C-alpha positions in Angstrom: -1.4 -24.7 -4.8 -0.2 -26.8 -7.8 0.9 -30.3 -7.2 4.5 -31.1 -8.3 3.3 -33.4 -11.1 0.3 -31.3 -12.2 0.0 -30.0 -15.8 1.0 -26.4 -16.0 -2.0 -24.1 -16.0 -2.5 -20.5 -17.1 -0.9 -19.2 -13.8 2.2 -21.3 -14.1 2.8 -20.4 -17.7 1.8 -16.7 -17.5 4.4 -14.2 -18.8 4.0 -10.9 -16.9 6.5 -9.2 -19.2 8.0 -7.0 -16.5 11.6 -6.0 -17.2 14.1 -5.5 -14.3 14.6 -1.8 -13.5 17.9 -0.3 -12.3 18.3 2.5 -9.9 21.0 5.0 -10.6 21.8 5.2 -6.8 22.6 1.5 -6.3 21.3 -2.0 -6.4 18.0 -0.9 -4.9 14.6 -2.5 -5.8 12.3 0.0 -4.1 12.0 3.6 -5.4 13.7 6.3 -3.5 10.4 7.6 -2.1 9.9 4.3 -0.2 13.4 3.6 0.8 13.9 7.1 2.2 11.0 6.8 4.6 12.1 7.6 8.2 11.9 5.0 10.9 9.7 3.4 12.0 7.7 4.0 8.7 10.4 2.3 6.7 9.7 -1.0 8.5 5.9 -0.8 8.4 5.8 -1.9 12.1 2.4 -0.7 13.2 3.1 -1.5 16.9 5.9 1.0 16.8 4.1 3.5 14.7 1.0 3.5 17.0 3.2 4.5 19.9 4.6 7.6 18.2 3.6 10.8 20.1 1.5 13.3 18.1 4.1 16.1 18.5 4.5 18.8 15.9 7.6 17.1 14.6 6.0 13.7 14.3 2.9 15.1 12.6 5.0 16.9 10.1 6.9 13.7 9.4 3.7 11.7 8.8 2.6 14.4 6.4 5.8 14.1 4.5 5.4 10.3 4.4 1.9 10.5 2.9 3.0 13.2 0.5 5.8 11.2 -1.0 3.4 8.3 -1.8 1.6 10.6 -4.1 4.6 12.7 -5.4 7.1 10.0 -6.4 6.2 8.8 -9.9 8.3 5.6 -9.3 6.0 4.7 -6.4 2.9 5.0 -8.6 3.3 2.0 -10.9 0.7 -0.4 -12.3 1.1 -4.1 -11.7 0.0 -6.7 -14.2 -2.8 -8.9 -12.8 -2.2 -12.7 -13.0 -4.8 -14.9 -14.6 -7.5 -16.7 -12.6 -7.9 -18.2 -10.1 -5.4 -15.8 -8.5 -3.5 -18.3 -6.4 -0.3 -16.7 -7.6 -1.2 -13.6 -5.6 -0.9 -15.6 -2.4 2.5 -16.9 -3.5 3.6 -13.3 -4.1 2.5 -12.4 -0.6 4.5 -15.3 0.8 7.6 -14.0 -1.1 6.9 -10.5 0.2 7.0 -11.8 3.8 10.3 -13.6 3.1 11.7 -10.3 1.7 10.5 -8.4 4.8 12.0 -11.0 7.2 15.4 -10.9 5.3 15.5 -7.1 4.6 13.1 -5.4 7.1 13.9 -1.8 6.2 12.8 -0.5 2.8 16.3 0.9 2.2 17.8 -2.7 2.6 15.9 -4.3 -0.2 18.4 -5.0 -3.0 18.2 -7.1 -6.2 21.1 -9.2 -4.8 19.0 -10.1 -1.7 15.9 -10.7 -3.8 17.8 -13.0 -6.2 19.2 -14.9 -3.3 15.7 -15.5 -2.0 14.6 -16.5 -5.4 17.4 -19.0 -5.7 16.4 -20.6 -2.4 12.8 -20.9 -3.6 14.0 -22.7 -6.8 15.8 -25.3 -4.7 12.8 -26.1 -2.5 11.7 -29.6 -2.2 9.3 -30.8 -3.3 9.2 -28.4 -6.3 6.2 -26.2 -6.7 5.2 -24.7 -10.0 3.7 -21.5 -8.6 6.6 -20.8 -6.3 9.0 -21.5 -9.2 7.1 -19.1 -11.3 7.4 -16.4 -8.7 11.2 -17.1 -8.4 11.6 -16.8 -12.1 9.6 -13.6 -12.4 10.7 -11.7 -9.2 10.3 -8.4 -11.1 6.5 -8.6 -11.2 6.5 -9.9 -7.6 8.5 -6.9 -6.4 6.4 -4.5 -8.5 3.5 -5.8 -6.5 5.4 -5.2 -3.3 5.8 -1.6 -4.2 2.1 -1.3 -4.6 1.5 -3.1 -1.3 4.0 -0.9 0.6 2.4 2.3 -0.9 -1.1 1.2 0.3 0.1 -0.1 3.7 2.1 3.1 4.4 -0.8 5.4 3.6 -3.1 3.1 5.7 -0.7 3.5 8.7 -0.4 7.3 8.4 -4.2 7.8 8.5 -4.7 5.2 11.3 -2.0 7.0 13.3 -3.7 10.4 12.8 -7.0 8.9 13.9 -5.4 8.0 17.3 -5.1 11.7 18.1 -7.9 12.9 20.4 -8.6 15.9 18.1 -7.9 14.9 14.4 -9.7 18.0 13.3 -6.6 20.0 14.0 -4.9 18.4 11.0 -7.7 19.4 8.6 -5.7 22.3 7.0 -3.5 19.7 5.2 -4.9 16.3 5.9 -8.2 16.7 4.1 -6.5 17.1 0.7 -4.1 14.2 1.4 -6.8 11.9 2.5 -9.0 12.8 -0.5 -6.2 12.2 -2.9 -5.3 8.9 -1.3 -8.9 7.7 -1.5 -8.9 8.6 -5.2 -5.7 6.7 -5.7 -7.2 3.8 -3.6 -4.3 3.7 -1.1 -5.1 3.8 2.6 -8.7 4.4 1.5 -10.6 3.0 4.5 -8.7 4.9 7.2 -8.5 7.9 4.9 -12.3 8.1 4.7 -12.5 7.4 8.5 -10.2 10.4 9.1 -12.3 12.7 6.9 -15.3 11.6 9.0 -13.5 12.1 12.3 -12.3 15.6 11.3 -15.9 16.5 10.4 -15.0 20.1 9.4 -16.7 21.6 6.4 -13.7 20.9 4.2 -13.7 17.3 5.1 -17.5 17.0 4.5 -17.1 18.6 1.1 -14.3 16.1 0.3 -16.6 13.2 1.3 -19.3 14.6 -0.9 -17.0 14.7 -3.9 -15.8 11.2 -3.2 -19.3 9.9 -2.9 -20.2 10.8 -6.5 -20.9 7.7 -8.7 -20.6 6.2 -11.2 -18.5 8.9 -12.8 -16.9 10.3 -9.7 -13.2 10.4 -8.8 -13.2 7.4 -6.5 -13.9 3.8 -7.1 -17.4 2.5 -6.7 -16.6 0.8 -3.3 -14.9 3.9 -2.0 -17.8 6.1 -3.2 -20.2 3.8 -1.3 -18.0 4.1 1.8 -18.0 7.9 1.5 -21.8 7.9 1.3 -21.9 5.8 4.4 -19.6 8.2 6.2 -21.8 11.1 5.2 -24.8 9.3 6.6 -23.0 8.7 9.9 -22.1 12.4 10.1 -25.7 13.3 9.4 -26.9 11.0 12.2 -24.4 12.4 14.7 -25.3 16.0 13.9 -26.7 18.1 16.8 -30.5 17.8 17.1 -30.7 14.4 15.5 
């Protein structure tokens, strides 16, 4: 973290050039797809999510939650990457935590609340250049929060499905969603784990598609993980 009397570096003077967006439905920061998530998905509280029963109603709800992460174009937005060494990313995470503590539900996150937090950060003593930068550029910080919430929500959906004793029963719809999320690199690790746990032919075929590299649909790391999952399935096959 920068010292108060330190010369500004590339992170402290970086201009992310992210303009403030306005929602036609109100003073909302998060896109409708995220702020309309049902509880407890709208709080990202894994301890509550993990206790949800795997009833037909709850499973259908989880499916809708994962689908909106892929369908709402306002949720799928790129975030400018700050310059090295990346300390600013940790400051963003700290601001995200403050937002979550002040406005725990996605539908509660407003620009008025964000600006109030930013004002408190500017008045902190001793002053800190990186925290001041975050307070002066809350738009890019909140854009990063949208990206984080998208990833974290997809992660929670697949982790919750994995808690079911027979995840293969979700294959008719979950294979496609898991594959698409891995390609989008949201909830990728539990998405791959779910494909492996379902182990039906459709899931294996999805893992094979995801494992293609270097020109495959998934990132290099996710393709490597898909290859590892296929190897595990091969080792677990009857007769091995």
